[in-house]
C-alpha positions in Angstrom: 0.2 0.3 0.3 1.5 3.5 -0.5 2.2 5.9 1.4 -0.6 8.5 -0.1 -2.9 5.9 0.4 -1.7 4.8 4.6 -1.9 8.6 4.9 -5.9 8.6 3.8 -6.6 5.5 5.6 -5.4 6.7 8.5 -7.4 10.4 8.2 -10.3 8.5 7.8 -10.0 6.5 10.8 -9.5 9.3 12.3 -12.6 10.7 11.8 -14.8 7.6 12.2 -13.2 7.7 15.6 -13.8 10.8 16.8 -17.5 10.3 15.5 -18.3 7.5 17.8 -19.6 9.7 20.3 -18.9 6.4 23.0 -15.9 5.4 22.5 -13.8 5.6 24.7 -10.2 7.9 24.6 -11.7 9.4 21.6 -10.3 12.7 21.3 -6.6 11.2 21.9 -7.0 7.9 19.7 -7.9 10.8 17.0 -4.8 12.8 17.8 -2.6 9.4 17.0 -3.9 9.3 13.6 -4.3 12.5 12.5 -0.8 13.0 13.6 0.3 9.6 11.4 -1.4 10.9 8.4 0.4 14.3 8.3 3.7 12.6 8.8 2.5 9.9 6.4 1.9 12.9 4.0 5.2 14.6 5.2 7.5 11.3 4.0 5.5 11.4 0.6 7.0 15.3 0.1 10.5 14.2 0.8 10.6 11.8 -0.9 8.8 13.1 -3.9 11.4 16.1 -3.0 14.7 13.3 -2.8 13.4 11.5 -6.6 12.7 8.5 -4.5 15.5 7.7 -2.0 14.0 6.0 0.7 16.7 6.9 2.6 16.3 11.1 2.5 13.4 9.8 4.7 
């Protein structure tokens, strides 16, 4: 699975968790998943700027 797709899945998961009113620790779980999505997007940007060189991450 590509990093962009993983980021998309993490974002959707964060939103789904946040929309569940009876889910314990939903704010914390949302924050972790949203942060993970941003991290993945940052990695995609770094890779794009460095000719997909994995060592650049």
